[in-house]
C-alpha positions as CSV (number, residue, x, y, z in Angstrom):
1,X,85.5,-4.3,13.3
2,X,86.5,-8.5,14.8
3,X,84.6,-11.0,16.4
4,X,85.1,-12.6,19.6
5,X,83.8,-16.1,20.0
6,X,84.3,-18.1,22.9
7,X,83.3,-22.3,23.4
8,X,84.6,-22.4,19.7
9,X,86.0,-26.1,21.1
10,X,82.8,-27.5,21.3
11,X,80.6,-28.7,18.9
12,X,78.1,-25.5,18.1
13,X,81.2,-23.3,18.6
14,X,83.2,-24.8,16.1
15,X,80.1,-25.2,13.4
16,X,79.1,-21.2,14.0
17,X,82.9,-20.5,13.6
18,X,82.9,-21.9,10.0
19,X,79.6,-20.0,9.1
20,X,81.1,-16.7,10.2
21,X,84.1,-17.1,8.1
22,X,82.2,-18.1,5.1
23,X,79.8,-15.2,5.8
24,X,82.2,-12.6,7.0
25,X,84.8,-12.7,4.6
26,X,86.6,-9.5,5.8
27,X,86.3,-10.5,9.4
28,X,88.9,-11.9,11.6
29,X,87.5,-14.1,14.5
30,X,89.6,-14.4,18.0
31,X,88.2,-17.5,19.9
32,X,88.6,-17.3,23.8
33,X,90.9,-20.2,24.9
34,X,91.7,-21.5,28.4
35,X,95.5,-21.7,28.0
36,X,98.0,-20.4,29.9
37,X,101.3,-21.3,28.2
38,X,102.4,-21.4,24.3
39,X,102.2,-25.0,24.3
40,X,98.6,-25.1,25.7
41,X,97.7,-22.7,23.2
42,X,98.8,-24.7,20.1
43,X,96.8,-27.6,21.4
44,X,94.0,-25.7,22.0
45,X,94.0,-24.4,18.5
46,X,94.9,-27.6,16.4
47,X,91.1,-28.9,16.7
48,X,89.9,-25.3,15.7
49,X,92.3,-25.2,12.9
50,X,91.8,-29.0,11.7
51,X,87.8,-28.0,10.2
52,X,88.8,-25.0,8.5
53,X,91.0,-24.6,5.2
54,X,94.3,-22.7,5.5
55,X,93.1,-19.5,3.9
56,X,90.1,-19.5,6.5
57,X,92.7,-20.7,9.6
58,X,94.6,-17.3,8.7
59,X,91.5,-15.4,9.9
60,X,91.2,-16.9,13.3
61,X,93.6,-16.2,16.2
62,X,93.6,-17.3,19.8
63,X,92.7,-15.0,22.7
64,X,94.0,-17.0,26.1
65,X,91.5,-16.3,28.7
66,X,88.8,-17.5,30.8
67,X,85.2,-17.0,31.2
68,X,85.9,-18.0,34.6
69,X,87.9,-15.2,35.2
70,X,87.6,-11.4,35.6
71,X,87.9,-9.6,32.4
72,X,87.8,-12.8,30.7
73,X,91.4,-13.7,32.1
74,X,93.0,-11.8,29.0
75,X,95.3,-10.0,30.6
76,X,97.5,-7.4,28.4
77,X,95.6,-8.9,25.2
78,X,92.3,-7.0,26.7
79,X,93.2,-3.7,25.5
80,X,94.1,-4.6,22.2
81,X,90.8,-6.1,21.8
82,X,88.6,-3.7,23.3
83,X,89.6,-1.8,20.5
84,X,89.1,-4.6,17.7
85,X,85.6,-6.1,18.6
86,X,82.5,-5.0,17.4
87,X,80.6,-8.6,18.0
88,X,80.8,-11.1,20.2
89,X,79.3,-14.5,20.2
90,X,79.4,-16.4,23.5
91,X,78.7,-20.1,22.8
92,X,81.0,-21.6,25.9
93,X,79.1,-23.5,28.2
94,X,78.8,-26.5,31.1
95,X,76.0,-28.5,29.3
96,X,76.3,-31.6,31.7
97,X,73.1,-32.3,33.7
98,X,74.5,-33.5,36.5
99,X,76.1,-30.8,37.4
100,X,76.0,-28.9,41.1
101,X,74.5,-25.7,41.4
102,X,77.7,-24.3,42.3
103,X,79.0,-25.4,39.1
104,X,76.7,-24.0,37.3
105,X,76.4,-20.8,38.4
106,X,80.0,-20.4,37.9
107,X,80.1,-21.9,34.1
108,X,77.0,-20.9,32.6
109,X,76.1,-17.7,34.9
110,X,78.9,-15.8,36.0
111,X,80.9,-16.5,33.2
112,X,78.2,-14.9,30.7
113,X,78.4,-12.3,33.4
114,X,82.3,-11.5,32.8
115,X,81.4,-11.3,28.8
116,X,78.5,-8.9,29.4
117,X,81.1,-6.9,31.2
118,X,83.9,-7.2,28.4
119,X,80.8,-6.2,25.8
120,X,80.5,-2.8,27.8
121,X,83.8,-2.1,28.5
122,X,83.9,-2.0,24.5
123,X,81.2,0.3,24.5
124,X,82.9,2.3,27.4
125,X,85.6,2.6,25.0
126,X,83.3,4.1,22.1
127,X,82.8,1.2,19.9
128,X,80.2,-0.2,18.8
129,X,79.6,-4.0,19.9
130,X,76.7,-6.6,19.4
131,X,76.7,-9.7,22.1
132,X,75.2,-12.8,20.4
133,X,74.2,-15.1,23.3
134,X,73.5,-18.6,22.9
135,X,70.9,-19.9,25.2
136,X,69.1,-23.2,24.7
137,X,65.3,-24.0,24.6
138,X,65.3,-25.8,28.2
139,X,65.0,-22.3,29.6
140,X,61.5,-23.4,29.6
141,X,61.8,-25.7,32.2
142,X,58.6,-27.7,33.2
143,X,56.5,-24.9,31.5
144,X,54.3,-26.8,28.7
145,X,52.6,-25.2,25.4
146,X,54.5,-22.3,23.3
147,X,56.8,-20.4,24.7
148,X,57.5,-17.5,22.8
149,X,60.8,-16.2,22.1
150,X,59.9,-12.9,23.8
151,X,58.9,-15.0,26.6
152,X,61.6,-15.6,29.6
153,X,60.0,-15.7,33.1
154,X,56.8,-17.8,33.4
155,X,56.8,-19.0,36.7
156,X,58.4,-22.5,35.6
157,X,60.8,-24.5,37.8
158,X,63.5,-26.7,36.6
159,X,64.6,-30.2,35.8
160,X,68.1,-29.8,36.5
161,X,71.1,-27.3,37.4
162,X,71.8,-26.8,33.4
163,X,68.0,-25.6,32.4
164,X,68.3,-23.2,35.8
165,X,71.8,-21.7,35.0
166,X,70.9,-21.0,31.5
167,X,67.8,-19.5,32.6
168,X,69.7,-17.2,34.6
169,X,72.2,-16.2,31.9
170,X,69.8,-15.5,29.6
171,X,67.8,-13.3,32.3
172,X,71.4,-11.1,32.5
173,X,71.8,-11.2,29.2
174,X,68.6,-9.5,28.7
175,X,68.5,-7.3,31.7
176,X,72.2,-5.4,29.6
177,X,69.8,-5.4,26.7
178,X,68.8,-2.1,28.6
179,X,72.3,-0.4,27.4
180,X,73.7,-3.2,24.9
181,X,72.7,-4.6,21.5
182,X,71.7,-8.0,22.0
183,X,70.6,-11.0,20.3
184,X,69.6,-14.2,22.3
185,X,69.1,-18.1,20.4
186,X,67.9,-20.9,21.8
187,X,68.6,-24.0,20.2
188,X,67.2,-27.2,21.0
189,X,69.0,-30.8,21.4
190,X,71.7,-30.4,18.3
191,X,72.7,-33.8,17.2
192,X,74.0,-33.4,14.5
193,X,74.3,-31.6,10.8
194,X,71.4,-32.6,8.3
195,X,73.8,-32.2,4.8
196,X,76.1,-34.3,4.9
197,X,74.8,-36.0,8.7
198,X,77.6,-35.6,10.3
199,X,77.0,-36.3,14.2
200,X,78.0,-33.8,16.9
201,X,79.5,-34.2,20.0
202,X,76.3,-35.1,21.9
203,X,77.2,-38.7,23.4
204,X,73.7,-39.8,24.6
205,X,72.0,-39.2,21.2
206,X,75.2,-41.5,19.6
207,X,73.9,-44.3,22.6
208,X,70.6,-44.4,21.0
209,X,71.6,-44.7,17.7
210,X,74.3,-47.1,18.2
211,X,71.4,-49.0,19.8
212,X,69.4,-49.4,17.1
213,X,72.4,-50.1,14.5
214,X,73.7,-53.3,16.7
215,X,70.5,-54.5,17.6
216,X,70.2,-53.9,21.3
217,X,67.0,-51.5,20.5
218,X,64.0,-52.0,18.3
219,X,61.3,-49.3,19.1
220,X,62.2,-45.5,20.3
221,X,59.3,-43.2,22.0
222,X,58.9,-40.2,19.4
223,X,55.5,-38.4,18.3
224,X,55.0,-40.4,15.3
225,X,53.5,-37.7,12.6
226,X,56.3,-35.4,13.7
227,X,58.9,-34.6,10.7
228,X,62.3,-36.7,11.6
229,X,65.7,-35.4,10.0
230,X,67.4,-38.1,12.0
231,X,67.9,-40.7,9.1
232,X,71.6,-39.4,7.4
233,X,72.8,-38.5,11.0
234,X,72.0,-42.4,11.6
235,X,73.8,-43.0,8.4
236,X,76.9,-41.2,9.5
237,X,77.0,-43.0,12.6
238,X,76.8,-46.1,11.0
239,X,79.6,-45.6,9.3
240,X,81.8,-44.3,11.8
241,X,80.6,-47.5,14.1
242,X,81.8,-49.4,11.4
243,X,78.6,-51.0,10.7
244,X,77.3,-52.2,7.4
245,X,74.2,-53.4,6.5
């Protein structure tokens, strides 16, 4: 059975796509893309294919649609995918910390609910399906101390609508787990890849590193006894910024 991936054009989704292709050489991956015309599909697929080998790119297929729409906006392709998909990796989300409540609800909560509905349609058709949901460590909100992977609702409040919407989305996925196999992942702040140190699209983190590189900052608040994995990433940012030591 094939894989459906949302958010493939983002930092986490793009890296996940490469890992899936490496780990599953016999599986095709269909990437959900916001595109309506053939030209838009081509433009959206260019950055997806750019990081893949020619052989891997042959196993990646566009699925024009939108998580904001009922039935994922898949149109006539929906029935075809229902018969092919065995795993769904839902990564797509709006991660802005300044988004409005309505924007956060529409993209992160309703978008997730549409993915759940598609997974149920696959299961209703008699096909086994597993839903993998990329949540965030920040569903913890204002809670302090250790938060176990089996804990979610702990009376916490939230610093922004991103945290709130991801909390509500994870709650919807966990509820769907009553009749669907689901797995929830809670990454923290993703700034880069430890080896070879390639940065992601985390603009805030890149600004921090550039501040050190150009000498604007000399100190950074952090736990002095914590383990640091920033060095290779800072070196990568320095090289991409044209800085020399």
